[in-house]
C-alpha positions in Angstrom: 107.9 56.9 -115.6 109.6 57.7 -112.4 113.6 59.0 -112.7 115.2 55.4 -111.5 112.9 53.8 -114.7 114.8 56.8 -116.9 118.1 55.8 -115.6 118.0 52.1 -116.1 116.7 52.7 -119.6 119.5 55.2 -120.6 121.9 52.3 -119.3 120.4 49.6 -120.8 120.5 51.7 -124.2 124.0 52.3 -123.6 125.1 48.8 -122.8 123.5 47.7 -126.0 126.0 49.6 -128.1 128.5 49.1 -126.3 131.3 46.6 -128.2 131.5 43.0 -126.9 134.4 41.4 -124.8 137.6 41.2 -126.3 139.7 44.2 -127.6 140.9 47.1 -126.4 140.0 50.3 -127.8 139.8 54.2 -127.5 136.5 56.1 -127.3 137.3 57.8 -130.4 138.0 54.4 -132.4 134.8 53.5 -131.1 132.7 56.6 -132.2 134.3 56.3 -136.0 132.8 52.8 -136.3 129.3 53.7 -135.2 129.9 56.8 -137.5 130.5 55.0 -140.5 128.3 51.8 -139.6 125.6 54.6 -139.3 125.9 55.9 -142.8 126.7 52.3 -144.7 123.8 50.8 -143.1 121.5 53.6 -142.2 118.1 51.5 -141.8 119.7 48.4 -139.3 119.7 49.4 -135.7 123.1 49.9 -134.5 125.0 46.5 -133.9 127.0 45.2 -131.4 130.6 44.9 -132.7 133.1 42.2 -131.9 136.6 44.5 -132.1 139.9 42.6 -132.1 143.6 43.8 -132.1 146.7 42.6 -133.6 150.3 43.6 -134.7 151.2 43.5 -138.5 154.2 44.9 -139.8 154.8 46.7 -136.6 151.8 48.5 -136.4 148.6 47.6 -133.9 146.0 46.6 -136.2 142.0 47.2 -135.4 139.0 45.3 -137.1 135.3 45.0 -136.3 133.2 42.2 -136.7 129.5 42.7 -137.3 127.1 39.4 -137.4 123.5 39.8 -138.9 120.3 38.0 -137.6 120.0 34.4 -137.1 118.0 32.9 -140.0 116.9 29.0 -140.3 118.2 27.2 -143.0 117.1 23.3 -142.0 116.3 22.6 -138.8 118.6 22.6 -136.6 120.9 24.4 -138.9 121.2 28.6 -138.7 123.1 30.9 -140.7 123.6 34.7 -140.4 125.7 37.0 -142.4 129.0 38.2 -140.9 130.8 41.6 -142.3 134.3 42.6 -140.9 135.8 46.2 -141.3 139.4 47.2 -140.8 140.6 50.3 -139.2 142.8 53.2 -140.5 143.5 55.8 -138.2 143.8 58.5 -141.0 140.7 60.7 -142.5 137.5 61.5 -140.8 135.9 59.4 -138.3 133.4 58.1 -140.5 136.0 57.3 -142.9 138.0 55.2 -141.2 137.0 52.0 -141.7 136.6 49.6 -145.0 134.9 46.6 -145.0 137.4 43.3 -145.4 136.1 42.0 -149.1 132.6 40.7 -149.4 130.2 40.1 -146.3 130.4 35.9 -145.3 127.9 33.7 -144.4 128.4 31.9 -140.5 126.5 28.6 -139.9 125.8 26.9 -136.6 123.2 24.5 -134.7 120.8 25.7 -132.7 117.6 23.4 -131.9 115.2 25.8 -130.7 112.6 27.6 -132.8 114.6 30.9 -133.2 118.5 30.9 -133.7 119.1 33.7 -131.8 122.3 35.8 -131.2 125.6 34.3 -133.6 127.6 31.8 -131.0 131.6 32.1 -130.5 131.5 28.8 -132.1 129.6 29.7 -135.5 131.6 28.3 -138.3 132.3 30.1 -141.2 131.3 29.1 -145.0 134.4 29.6 -147.6 132.3 28.7 -150.3 128.6 27.4 -151.1 128.0 24.5 -149.8 124.7 22.7 -149.5 122.4 23.1 -146.4 122.1 19.4 -145.7 125.6 18.5 -146.2 126.6 21.5 -144.2 124.3 20.0 -141.1 125.8 16.8 -141.3 129.4 17.9 -141.4 129.1 20.4 -138.3 127.1 16.9 -136.5 129.7 14.7 -137.9 133.3 16.5 -137.9 134.8 15.5 -134.6 134.5 11.7 -136.0 135.8 12.9 -139.2 138.8 14.5 -137.2 139.7 11.8 -135.2 139.9 9.2 -138.4 141.7 12.3 -140.3 144.7 12.3 -137.6 145.7 8.7 -138.7 146.0 10.5 -142.3 148.1 13.6 -140.8 150.3 11.0 -138.9 151.9 9.9 -142.4 151.6 13.7 -144.2 155.3 15.3 -143.6 153.6 18.7 -142.7 150.4 17.5 -140.8 152.6 15.3 -138.6 153.8 17.7 -136.0 150.3 19.2 -135.9 148.8 15.6 -134.9 148.5 15.6 -131.5 146.9 19.1 -131.0 143.6 20.5 -130.0 141.4 21.8 -133.5 138.4 24.2 -133.6 136.7 23.8 -136.4 136.4 27.2 -138.2 134.9 26.7 -141.9 134.0 25.1 -144.3 135.3 24.8 -148.2 135.3 23.1 -151.1 137.6 21.6 -153.1 138.4 22.0 -157.3 136.2 18.7 -157.6 133.4 19.7 -155.6 134.3 17.5 -152.0 133.4 19.3 -149.4 136.2 20.5 -146.7 136.6 21.4 -142.9 139.2 23.5 -141.7 140.4 23.8 -138.3 142.7 25.8 -136.3 145.2 24.3 -134.3 145.4 25.4 -130.3 148.9 25.6 -130.9 149.0 27.8 -134.1 148.7 26.3 -138.0 145.5 24.9 -139.7 144.4 21.8 -141.2 141.9 21.4 -143.9 140.3 17.7 -143.9 139.2 16.8 -147.6 135.5 14.5 -147.2 134.2 12.0 -149.5 130.4 12.0 -149.2 128.8 8.1 -149.2 125.1 8.0 -149.0 124.4 10.3 -146.1 128.1 9.9 -144.4 131.0 11.1 -144.6 134.4 9.7 -144.7 137.8 11.8 -143.8 139.9 11.5 -147.6 142.9 13.5 -147.0 145.0 16.3 -145.1 146.6 19.3 -145.5 148.4 21.4 -143.1 149.9 24.8 -142.5 152.1 25.3 -139.7 152.4 28.3 -137.4 153.6 31.3 -138.5 156.6 32.4 -136.6 156.2 34.9 -133.5 152.5 33.5 -133.7 151.3 30.9 -131.1 147.7 30.1 -131.0 144.5 28.6 -132.8 141.8 32.0 -133.0 
């Protein structure tokens, strides 16, 4: 194997371990995450984490999200595990990260045999939802959101958000077992649309909204 091939292989290995585009962080912070993750999952190949930063209580907050391998649920629905970790600048490098709760599941629609990498618009499962219901909700949510805007008009907390753009971020379940669509607003805040199922179709049944927090703007 010549020198050029060896250099290309070495560069490919480094790129595979590089964090996804997003937050700006130091080499020490990146290295501490890989040390931590290697100790937590020694049998798993090193991941491609998505790092993000934010400000909270006057301090910089750093987190890392790792998605597992996509698995076929029901065609064309895919699912994958997602772990999120938070950073603290104290302690040994491999002890500076902590899991944020239990691992979650994310789902998305993909029409080829292999699910591939988790896309940016994958939707979190905030509660158990039947695979076929989850698939139909992902397929029908644009229409459900359009119908829900009429419900939002008559809701004091929702009316200011009614004409915003929305991004579907989660599926949840109400106490009565009904499925809920969770949206982030493009102008900050969120909307939870309760649905009712009739045969294989869903109807928007109710809306609950949370306005943007003071000092924050944006739906992500």
